N, C-alpha and C positions, 0 to 999 in steps of 0.2 A: 612527464607532464609538459615539460618545456617543448618537446617535439610536437605536441598537439596544440601548442600555442597558449597554454595556461600558465599563470604564475605559480611559483612553488608553494606559496601559502594556500593555494587552492587544495593541495593535498591534505593539509590539516583540516580545512573546512569540510571537505567531502568525507574524510576519514571519521571525523567526529559525528557527522550525520549518519554514516553507515553504522557506527557502533550504537548510537541511540535508536536507530531504526531496528536493528537486530534485537535490542533489549525489548523494544515495544512488541515485536512479534512473538517473543517467548513469554512475555509477562501475562499473567492471568487477567481475564476480562479486558477492559479497555478497547472495545471493538472499533470505535471511531479513530483512535490513535493507530490501530492496526491498519485500517483502511489507508490512512495517510502514509504509513510506513511502506505498504505495498506500492502505493503510487510513487513514492520517492525512489524505491528500488527500480521500478519500471522506467521512470524518467532518467535516472542515472545510467542505466544500462543502454537505453536507446540513444541517449546523448553521447555515451562513449562510442557506440557503434557509428554514429554519424561523424564524430570527431575523427575516428580512425579512417572512415571512408573518404572524408574530405581531404585528409592529409595523404591519401594514397598508400596507406599501410597495406600489408599483406591481407588477403581475404579472410584468413583464419581469425584475425583480430575482430573483424566485423561479425563473423559467424559466431564466435564464442560469446561475444557480448550480447548478441541477439538471442542466443540460446539461454543465457542467464535471464534475460528479460522474459522469455517464454516460460521459464521455470517459475518466475515470480507470478506471472499471470495464472499458470496452472495451480500453483499453491493457493492463490487467492480464490480461484474458481472452485477448487475442490475442498475447501475448508468445511467443517461441519456446519449444518444450518444453525446450530446454537451459537455459533460465533460470527454470524452475519449481522449487519446492521438492521436488516429487515426483521429478524427475529427479536432483537433487542427493542426496536422501535415498536413492534406489535405488543410486546410485553409491557412496555412503558405506557403505551396508549390505553391498553386495557386496564392498567392499574389506576390511571388517573381519570378515566372517563366513567361517567355514571350512566346506567341504562335509563331510557326514557321513563319506564314504569317506576323507577326509584324517585324520579323527580316529580312525576304527576300522580303517583299512586297507581295501584293495580286497577285497570279498567273493568275487570270482571267482578 
């Protein structure tokens, strides 16, 4: 981490967030938290790739971290529809909304 220009305490901070993000991804339900965890993984990996590139590290450092970022995007994109925010939002919207005929009575 010092080679990349980050202080040593940054390892603790990033490590804690990685553990919490991993827990969020395997925990049942919590779709919005999972969205944030996927975003965090993507930001972490692309930031690591940029840090390695700027410091002039070997190309494999950049390639590997970008590959992990791509895996995070693939995992996010290929998750089941039941675990997406769109599905959850639709279910919540339908649960709380009332049909117009319920409010106005049946027009027939």
